Structures are given as structure tokens and as C-alpha cells.
One Martini backbone bead per residue (centre of mass of N, CA, C, O) as a GRO file, in nm:
protein
   75
    1MET     BB    1  -9.566   9.527   1.008
    2VAL     BB    2  -9.544   9.754   1.267
    3PHE     BB    3  -9.456   9.721   1.608
    4GLY     BB    4  -9.475   9.937   1.850
    5PRO     BB    5  -9.262  10.214   1.889
    6SER     BB    6  -9.198  10.211   1.563
    7ARG     BB    7  -9.472  10.293   1.508
    8PRO     BB    8  -9.659  10.494   1.338
    9PRO     BB    9  -9.879  10.719   1.364
   10ILE     BB   10 -10.196  10.803   1.339
   11THR     BB   11 -10.359  10.949   1.102
   12GLU     BB   12 -10.633  11.124   1.007
   13ASP     BB   13 -10.697  10.948   0.758
   14VAL     BB   14 -10.697  10.671   0.901
   15ALA     BB   15 -10.912  10.745   1.109
   16GLU     BB   16 -11.139  10.790   0.898
   17VAL     BB   17 -11.135  10.507   0.775
   18ILE     BB   18 -11.199  10.358   1.034
   19THR     BB   19 -11.466  10.497   1.098
   20LYS     BB   20 -11.606  10.417   0.832
   21ASP     BB   21 -11.590  10.108   0.871
   22LEU     BB   22 -11.750  10.104   1.134
   23MET     BB   23 -12.012  10.235   1.032
   24GLU     BB   24 -12.064  10.023   0.802
   25GLY     BB   25 -12.076   9.779   0.999
   26GLU     BB   26 -12.336   9.920   1.162
   27GLY     BB   27 -12.518  10.041   0.897
   28HIS     BB   28 -12.374  10.301   0.809
   29THR     BB   29 -12.436  10.518   0.546
   30PRO     BB   30 -12.368  10.725   0.318
   31THR     BB   31 -12.464  10.970   0.150
   32SER     BB   32 -12.566  11.102  -0.132
   33GLU     BB   33 -12.378  11.321  -0.365
   34THR     BB   34 -12.604  11.334  -0.576
   35PRO     BB   35 -12.769  11.535  -0.753
   36ILE     BB   36 -13.087  11.526  -0.872
   37ALA     BB   37 -13.024  11.646  -1.162
   38PHE     BB   38 -12.805  11.387  -1.213
   39VAL     BB   39 -13.019  11.180  -1.215
   40LYS     BB   40 -13.113  10.904  -1.384
   41HIS     BB   41 -13.367  10.888  -1.623
   42PRO     BB   42 -13.597  10.776  -1.801
   43ALA     BB   43 -13.702  10.874  -2.114
   44ASN     BB   44 -13.964  10.665  -2.080
   45PRO     BB   45 -14.195  10.684  -1.870
   46THR     BB   46 -14.377  10.441  -1.692
   47THR     BB   47 -14.674  10.311  -1.590
   48PRO     BB   48 -14.831  10.104  -1.399
   49ASP     BB   49 -15.027   9.843  -1.429
   50LEU     BB   50 -15.337   9.735  -1.353
   51ASN     BB   51 -15.460   9.479  -1.208
   52ASN     BB   52 -15.753   9.317  -1.169
   53ARG     BB   53 -15.756   9.313  -0.850
   54VAL     BB   54 -15.706   9.609  -0.803
   55ARG     BB   55 -15.949   9.719  -0.963
   56TRP     BB   56 -16.164   9.575  -0.778
   57VAL     BB   57 -16.079   9.700  -0.508
   58LEU     BB   58 -16.125   9.997  -0.591
   59PHE     BB   59 -16.425   9.959  -0.677
   60GLY     BB   60 -16.524   9.862  -0.402
   61THR     BB   61 -16.439  10.106  -0.233
   62LEU     BB   62 -16.610  10.306  -0.390
   63ALA     BB   63 -16.884  10.173  -0.343
   64ALA     BB   64 -16.880  10.179  -0.038
   65MET     BB   65 -16.863  10.487  -0.013
   66LEU     BB   66 -17.126  10.551  -0.162
   67VAL     BB   67 -17.310  10.400   0.032
   68LEU     BB   68 -17.232  10.556   0.296
   69ILE     BB   69 -17.321  10.837   0.189
   70ALA     BB   70 -17.611  10.764   0.122
   71MET     BB   71 -17.687  10.684   0.423
   72LEU     BB   72 -17.620  10.967   0.546
   73ILE     BB   73 -17.816  11.135   0.371
   74LEU     BB   74 -18.089  10.940   0.414
   75ARG     BB   75 -18.119  10.957   0.743
   0.00000   0.00000   0.00000
């Protein structure tokens, strides 16, 4: 590399690269340029299965809500 007055000036392209490197170093990443229509999705999407604990928590929440509604109505 050449240092001192004989060094060529920084061009705009180099300044953009330096700025991009600094931004990425600070945690800023560029946004995705891929349109949503071109994002690859699985051909056969599957839904996650509820495990037993989640099923009981949802059932308990529903039961508690029904009890509270019944208490408000019969009050």
C-alpha cells in the first residue's frame, strides 16, 4: 500500500464499502432484497403438533374462562 501524498484519493465506491463495513460491525445489517414472492417455501407445509403439556394448559385456561363467565352470569 502507498502512504502519504502519493496515495490515491478514496473513491466513492471505497467510501461506501468502508461505511458498509462499519455499519455491519455496529450490528446494522442490510435488509433483504428478495421479494416475498420469490422466497422459497416448503412444498408441504406442516403444522407443529401440540405436546401433552400445552394441550392441558390450553384446556385448563378454557375451563377457567368458562368458570369465570358462569360466575359472572349467575351472580
